[in-house]
N, CA, C and O of each residue as an XYZ file, in Angstrom:
568
protein
N     100.503     37.227    137.149
C     101.092     37.257    135.824
C     102.607     37.080    135.960
O     103.232     37.681    136.833
N     103.182     36.263    135.103
C     104.643     36.082    135.072
C     105.262     37.308    134.423
O     104.808     37.753    133.369
N     106.298     37.855    135.048
C     106.924     39.062    134.514
C     108.285     38.822    133.891
O     108.698     39.586    133.018
N     109.007     37.771    134.318
C     110.316     37.505    133.728
C     110.873     36.194    134.290
O     110.346     35.643    135.256
N     111.926     35.718    133.677
C     112.676     34.589    134.204
C     113.621     35.158    135.256
O     114.306     36.150    135.005
N     113.662     34.532    136.437
C     114.487     35.084    137.506
C     115.575     34.140    137.987
O     116.477     34.561    138.711
N     115.508     32.853    137.595
C     116.460     31.891    138.105
C     116.661     30.765    137.111
O     115.692     30.206    136.598
N     117.907     30.428    136.837
C     118.254     29.248    136.037
C     119.302     28.471    136.819
O     120.023     29.040    137.638
N     119.385     27.173    136.566
C     120.326     26.323    137.290
C     121.385     25.793    136.350
O     121.086     25.302    135.261
N     122.619     25.899    136.784
C     123.766     25.299    136.114
C     124.341     24.286    137.097
O     124.672     24.633    138.231
N     124.457     23.042    136.663
C     125.067     22.041    137.536
C     126.582     22.147    137.442
O     127.136     22.435    136.381
N     127.230     21.914    138.556
C     128.682     22.027    138.616
C     129.246     20.924    139.497
O     128.537     20.344    140.320
N     130.515     20.645    139.317
C     131.171     19.596    140.097
C     131.765     20.130    141.396
O     131.941     19.375    142.353
N     132.071     21.411    141.439
C     132.691     22.036    142.611
C     132.156     23.462    142.681
O     132.458     24.283    141.815
N     131.369     23.757    143.700
C     130.731     25.064    143.775
C     131.728     26.201    143.956
O     131.525     27.279    143.398
N     132.793     25.994    144.716
C     133.784     27.058    144.882
C     134.492     27.358    143.563
O     134.686     28.521    143.208
N     134.877     26.308    142.839
C     135.543     26.500    141.545
C     134.596     27.136    140.536
O     135.002     27.998    139.757
N     133.334     26.715    140.548
C     132.348     27.301    139.631
C     132.141     28.780    139.937
O     132.082     29.605    139.025
N     132.030     29.115    141.230
C     131.868     30.527    141.599
C     133.070     31.341    141.120
O     132.904     32.432    140.574
N     134.261     30.820    141.320
C     135.462     31.530    140.869
C     135.430     31.731    139.353
O     135.780     32.809    138.870
N     135.019     30.716    138.600
C     134.969     30.834    137.137
C     133.966     31.918    136.715
O     134.293     32.798    135.920
N     132.753     31.845    137.250
C     131.725     32.792    136.821
C     132.007     34.217    137.309
O     131.683     35.180    136.615
N     132.599     34.356    138.479
C     132.886     35.689    139.016
C     134.209     36.229    138.472
O     134.240     37.312    137.888
N     135.293     35.489    138.656
C     136.623     35.994    138.299
C     136.901     35.959    136.799
O     137.581     36.839    136.270
N     136.380     34.951    136.118
C     136.671     34.815    134.686
C     135.631     35.507    133.813
O     135.979     36.226    132.877
N     134.349     35.289    134.123
C     133.299     35.845    133.262
C     132.772     37.201    133.727
O     132.076     37.873    132.966
N     133.081     37.619    134.944
C     132.674     38.943    135.397
C     131.310     39.016    136.057
O     130.769     40.108    136.229
N     130.734     37.862    136.436
C     129.480     37.875    137.168
C     129.767     38.300    138.613
O     130.927     38.417    139.009
N     128.726     38.527    139.383
C     128.883     38.878    140.794
C     128.161     37.843    141.639
O     127.137     37.289    141.237
N     128.720     37.594    142.825
C     128.057     36.681    143.754
C     126.775     37.329    144.239
O     126.754     38.521    144.547
N     125.712     36.554    144.307
C     124.455     37.064    144.824
C     124.158     36.442    146.179
O     124.067     37.159    147.175
N     124.005     35.130    146.236
C     123.675     34.439    147.481
C     124.621     33.266    147.670
O     124.927     32.550    146.717
N     125.082     33.069    148.887
C     125.907     31.908    149.215
C     125.619     31.535    150.662
O     126.228     32.067    151.591
N     124.674     30.608    150.836
C     124.281     30.189    152.170
C     124.182     28.668    152.227
O     123.909     28.011    151.222
N     124.405     28.130    153.397
C     124.225     26.701    153.618
C     122.918     26.517    154.367
O     122.636     27.178    155.367
N     122.130     25.586    153.834
C     120.817     25.321    154.411
C     120.759     23.839    154.776
O     121.098     22.998    153.943
N     120.357     23.508    155.944
C     120.154     22.137    156.404
C     120.938     21.041    155.716
O     120.939     20.953    154.488
N     121.594     20.220    156.480
C     122.309     19.029    156.026
C     123.323     19.319    154.917
O     123.503     18.500    154.016
N     123.983     20.471    154.978
C     125.059     20.778    154.057
C     124.639     21.224    152.669
O     125.493     21.363    151.794
N     123.338     21.456    152.432
C     122.883     21.930    151.130
C     123.289     23.391    150.975
O     122.945     24.230    151.808
N     124.011     23.684    149.918
C     124.516     25.045    149.679
C     123.755     25.698    148.539
O     123.703     25.166    147.430
N     123.165     26.852    148.817
C     122.457     27.645    147.810
C     123.394     28.763    147.385
O     123.635     29.711    148.132
N     123.922     28.633    146.161
C     124.915     29.563    145.649
C     124.422     30.127    144.326
O     124.176     29.381    143.378
N     124.280     31.450    144.263
C     123.853     32.074    143.019
C     124.794     33.211    142.637
O     125.387     33.871    143.490
N     124.911     33.415    141.337
C     125.640     34.537    140.769
C     124.713     35.225    139.771
O     123.696     34.664    139.363
N     125.070     36.429    139.390
C     124.271     37.181    138.419
C     125.199     38.090    137.629
O     126.276     38.460    138.095
N     124.765     38.441    136.432
C     125.508     39.432    135.661
C     125.263     40.788    136.328
O     124.127     41.084    136.699
N     126.304     41.622    136.489
C     126.113     42.889    137.204
C     125.077     43.811    136.565
O     124.474     44.625    137.263
N     124.858     43.702    135.251
C     123.867     44.540    134.586
C     122.466     43.940    134.602
O     121.504     44.596    134.202
N     122.346     42.683    135.067
C     121.051     41.997    135.084
C     120.877     41.202    136.372
O     120.775     39.975    136.332
N     120.843     41.876    137.496
C     120.736     41.166    138.776
C     119.413     40.430    138.953
O     119.287     39.587    139.842
N     118.430     40.740    138.118
C     117.135     40.082    138.229
C     117.167     38.621    137.773
O     116.228     37.873    138.043
N     118.237     38.207    137.087
C     118.370     36.824    136.633
C     119.537     36.177    137.374
O     120.700     36.433    137.065
N     119.215     35.346    138.344
C     120.239     34.646    139.108
C     120.534     33.295    138.474
O     119.643     32.644    137.928
N     121.787     32.887    138.551
C     122.213     31.571    138.090
C     122.591     30.769    139.332
O     123.514     31.139    140.059
N     121.889     29.690    139.570
C     122.213     28.810    140.688
C     123.324     27.877    140.250
O     123.192     27.200    139.231
N     124.398     27.830    140.988
C     125.497     26.895    140.741
C     125.275     25.730    141.704
O     125.574     25.828    142.894
N     124.748     24.627    141.172
C     124.232     23.539    141.987
C     124.995     22.244    141.741
O     125.181     21.828    140.597
N     125.430     21.618    142.817
C     126.023     20.283    142.711
C     124.898     19.281    142.495
O     123.844     19.391    143.121
N     125.111     18.296    141.609
C     124.078     17.270    141.418
C     123.862     16.496    142.725
O     124.798     15.903    143.262
N     122.685     16.507    143.204
C     122.315     15.849    144.454
C     120.898     16.252    144.784
O     120.175     16.727    143.907
N     120.472     16.075    146.044
C     119.106     16.451    146.401
C     118.807     17.873    145.946
O     119.659     18.746    146.115
N     117.665     18.139    145.393
C     116.474     17.307    145.377
C     116.436     16.247    144.279
O     115.458     15.504    144.194
N     117.469     16.150    143.433
C     117.509     15.084    142.438
C     117.673     13.750    143.144
O     118.357     13.662    144.163
N     117.049     12.716    142.607
C     117.310     11.377    143.106
C     118.736     10.976    142.746
O     119.339     11.580    141.860
N     119.281      9.968    143.419
C     120.674      9.587    143.202
C     120.934      9.134    141.771
O     121.994      9.431    141.220
N     120.003      8.428    141.160
C     120.192      7.958    139.779
C     120.316      9.142    138.814
O     121.197      9.153    137.954
N     119.448     10.120    138.955
C     119.509     11.303    138.088
C     120.747     12.141    138.402
O     121.397     12.647    137.488
N     121.076     12.292    139.676
C     122.276     13.048    140.052
C     123.522     12.413    139.437
O     124.404     13.123    138.955
N     123.600     11.102    139.450
C     124.746     10.410    138.846
C     124.767     10.613    137.334
O     125.840     10.777    136.753
N     123.611     10.605    136.695
C     123.548     10.860    135.253
C     124.044     12.274    134.934
O     124.747     12.474    133.944
N     123.683     13.246    135.763
C     124.148     14.622    135.564
C     125.663     14.686    135.752
O     126.354     15.344    134.973
N     126.185     14.013    136.774
C     127.639     14.001    136.995
C     128.365     13.395    135.789
O     129.404     13.905    135.369
N     127.819     12.311    135.234
C     128.439     11.686    134.044
C     128.393     12.634    132.844
O     129.369     12.752    132.104
N     127.263     13.306    132.655
C     127.132     14.246    131.532
C     128.109     15.409    131.676
O     128.689     15.858    130.688
N     128.292     15.897    132.900
C     129.277     16.961    133.126
C     130.678     16.458    132.792
O     131.442     17.141    132.110
N     131.010     15.263    133.275
C     132.348     14.704    133.024
C     132.603     14.505    131.540
O     133.737     14.632    131.080
N     131.554     14.193    130.790
C     131.687     13.986    129.345
C     131.586     15.283    128.554
O     131.748     15.270    127.333
N     131.321     16.403    129.223
C     131.176     17.685    128.530
C     129.928     17.746    127.679
O     129.938     18.373    126.619
N     128.848     17.108    128.117
C     127.621     17.043    127.325
C     126.484     17.889    127.870
O     125.372     17.835    127.344
N     126.738     18.671    128.913
C     125.660     19.472    129.505
C     125.564     20.830    128.819
O     126.570     21.504    128.600
N     124.345     21.214    128.487
C     124.106     22.554    127.992
C     124.176     23.530    129.144
O     123.923     23.160    130.291
N     124.509     24.745    128.859
C     124.634     25.724    129.921
C     123.830     26.963    129.641
O     122.612     26.983    129.819
N     124.508     27.988    129.207
C     123.897     29.290    129.010
C     124.184     29.822    127.614
O     125.155     29.433    126.966
N     123.324     30.710    127.173
C     123.598     31.531    126.011
C     123.976     32.912    126.516
O     123.224     33.530    127.270
N     125.117     33.388    126.109
C     125.629     34.688    126.551
C     125.690     35.649    125.377
O     126.063     35.253    124.273
N     125.336     36.886    125.596
C     125.382     37.916    124.559
C     126.614     38.777    124.769
O     126.995     39.064    125.904
N     127.234     39.185    123.675
C     128.392     40.066    123.737
C     128.296     41.102    122.621
O     127.647     40.870    121.600
N     128.942     42.237    122.822
C     128.988     43.269    121.786
C     130.049     42.972    120.739
O     129.940     43.435    119.604
N     131.078     42.205    121.100
C     132.186     41.898    120.199
C     132.695     40.497    120.522
O     133.523     40.316    121.414
N     132.194     39.518    119.794
C     132.490     38.117    120.081
C     133.982     37.817    119.966
O     134.540     37.131    120.823
N     134.626     38.314    118.932
C     136.051     38.021    118.736
C     136.913     38.622    119.858
O     137.811     37.959    120.377
N     136.639     39.856    120.219
C     137.399     40.511    121.286
C     137.165     39.799    122.620
O     138.115     39.541    123.360
N     135.915     39.483    122.929
C     135.611     38.792    124.182
C     136.257     37.413    124.203
O     136.745     36.968    125.242
N     136.263     36.744    123.072
C     136.928     35.442    122.974
C     138.409     35.583    123.315
O     138.942     34.802    124.104
N     139.068     36.562    122.732
C     140.490     36.789    123.024
C     140.717     37.084    124.509
O     141.675     36.592    125.103
N     139.835     37.887    125.102
C     139.957     38.208    126.525
C     139.802     36.960    127.394
O     140.530     36.781    128.370
N     138.850     36.102    127.033
C     138.633     34.888    127.819
C     139.769     33.881    127.626
O     140.154     33.194    128.572
N     140.300     33.793    126.425
C     141.450     32.913    126.188
C     142.621     33.366    127.062
O     143.333     32.536    127.628
N     142.820     34.680    127.171
C     143.900     35.203    128.017
C     143.697     34.835    129.485
O     144.655     34.809    130.257
N     142.456     34.553    129.870
C     142.156     34.136    131.243
C     142.159     32.609    131.389
O     141.850     32.086    132.460
N     142.509     31.899    130.314
C     142.616     30.443    130.392
C     141.411     29.663    129.915
O     141.389     28.439    130.044
N     140.406     30.329    129.366
C     139.218     29.631    128.884
C     139.545     28.924    127.568
O     140.174     29.496    126.679
N     139.108     27.679    127.466
C     139.319     26.900    126.244
C     138.026     26.871    125.438
O     136.962     26.528    125.954
N     138.134     27.233    124.177
C     136.967     27.290    123.302
C     136.813     26.000    122.523
O     137.787     25.444    122.016
N     135.574     25.531    122.435
C     135.208     24.377    121.630
C     135.057     24.828    120.180
O     135.388     24.091    119.250
N     134.558     26.037    120.003
C     134.376     26.623    118.674
C     134.788     28.082    118.742
O     134.232     28.857    119.520
N     135.747     28.448    117.941
C     136.183     29.840    117.856
C     135.089     30.652    117.156
O     134.210     30.069    116.521
N     135.123     31.973    117.259
C     134.075     32.793    116.640
C     133.898     32.498    115.151
O     134.855     32.468    114.378
N     132.648     32.285    114.788
C     132.283     32.017    113.392
C     131.057     32.838    113.030
O     130.182     33.083    113.859
N     131.016     33.252    111.782
C     129.855     33.979    111.264
C     128.680     33.025    111.135
O     128.825     31.911    110.632
N     127.538     33.457    111.583
C     126.277     32.734    111.462
C     125.238     33.722    110.940
O     125.451     34.932    111.018
N     124.126     33.235    110.412
C     123.096     34.172    109.932
C     122.594     35.116    111.025
O     122.163     36.228    110.720
N     122.640     34.706    112.261
C     122.124     35.498    113.375
C     123.200     36.290    114.102
O     122.891     37.021    115.043
N     124.476     36.161    113.679
C     125.550     36.912    114.315
C     126.843     36.125    114.348
O     127.000     35.150    113.613
N     127.761     36.540    115.188
C     129.037     35.849    115.361
C     128.906     35.008    116.629
O     128.511     35.508    117.682
N     129.246     33.714    116.511
C     129.044     32.781    117.613
C     130.336     32.066    117.964
O     131.117     31.706    117.083
N     130.558     31.862    119.261
C     131.671     31.060    119.766
C     131.124     30.178    120.882
O     130.123     30.514    121.516
N     131.790     29.043    121.120
C     131.335     28.111    122.150
C     132.526     27.732    123.028
O     133.607     27.413    122.531
N     132.309     27.772    124.337
C     133.336     27.326    125.275
C     132.670     26.545    126.394
O     131.444     26.516    126.509
N     133.497     25.913    127.216
C     132.976     25.177    128.361
C     133.421     25.864    129.646
O     134.502     26.448    129.718
N     132.564     25.779    130.653
C     132.981     26.249    131.967
C     133.833     25.161    132.629
O     134.083     24.121    132.020
N     134.269     25.386    133.834
C     135.175     24.446    134.483
C     134.479     23.202    135.036
O     135.116     22.371    135.684
N     133.171     23.071    134.783
C     132.455     21.841    135.122
C     132.064     21.048    133.882
O     131.566     19.929    134.001
N     132.281     21.602    132.703
C     131.952     20.897    131.465
C     130.719     21.401    130.749
O     130.378     20.881    129.687
N     130.031     22.406    131.300
C     128.847     22.966    130.644
C     129.237     23.746    129.395
O     130.221     24.484    129.395
N     128.460     23.576    128.334
C     128.651     24.354    127.114
C     128.058     25.741    127.302
O     126.923     25.878    127.761
N     128.819     26.765    126.951
C     128.340     28.137    126.978
C     128.480     28.705    125.570
O     129.569     28.714    124.996
N     127.382     29.172    125.033
C     127.363     29.744    123.685
C     127.374     31.256    123.824
O     126.544     31.828    124.530
N     128.310     31.897    123.153
C     128.452     33.351    123.214
C     128.158     33.910    121.822
O     128.763     33.482    120.839
N     127.236     34.859    121.740
C     126.804     35.393    120.449
C     126.863     36.912    120.439
O     126.420     37.581    121.374
N     127.415     37.429    119.369
C     127.318     38.854    119.033
C     126.180     38.920    118.023
O     126.402     38.664    116.839
N     124.958     39.260    118.460
C     123.794     39.130    117.574
C     123.724     40.218    116.511
O     124.281     41.306    116.651
N     123.018     39.874    115.453
C     122.679     40.854    114.413
C     121.276     40.530    113.905
O     120.771     39.423    114.085
N     120.680     41.495    113.284
C     119.341     41.305    112.724
C     119.386     40.215    111.661
O     120.357     40.106    110.913
N     118.335     39.413    111.598
C     118.246     38.372    110.583
C     116.780     38.111    110.246
O     115.872     38.499    110.980
N     116.583     37.453    109.132
C     115.263     37.009    108.708
C     115.354     35.517    108.397
O     116.457     34.992    108.247
N     114.243     34.837    108.298
C     114.290     33.411    107.930
C     115.003     33.172    106.598
O     115.598     32.114    106.395
N     114.946     34.140    105.702
C     115.623     34.000    104.404
C     117.139     33.901    104.553
O     117.807     33.346    103.680
N     117.697     34.433    105.654
C     119.142     34.358    105.876
C     119.613     32.923    106.089
O     120.809     32.647    105.998
N     118.695     32.015    106.369
C     119.045     30.618    106.622
C     118.879     29.736    105.395
O     119.160     28.539    105.448
N     118.432     30.310    104.308
C     118.189     29.519    103.093
C     119.479     29.122    102.403
O     119.446     28.455    101.369
């Protein structure tokens, strides 16, 4: 039986820079950083309160074929890659804290039927959506 999601992949252009962003800027912790055969680097980070969910910071390359890896690199360069949904207790305060650390927001905090939402990009171009959730019903979207 499946019990939970334990691993998601975020593609990045530079694994060291991505690790620094997720650890130093967002407050994640390094989990695994090993090199395996032919220079393949397995690098994961996790939120300190949720170590059961690792985020792999992966450079586009094997096991992807070269054509797909190049498409991922182009999407990152264009800022078109989806990333993660992040939860926060106070979207506006967290936004201010991240701006002070140099994070650039694509969308400043805005009220939505499901909570307060802001969008920023990581240093590889992935979109990260940050939400301060609240209870909602389908009628809130009418």
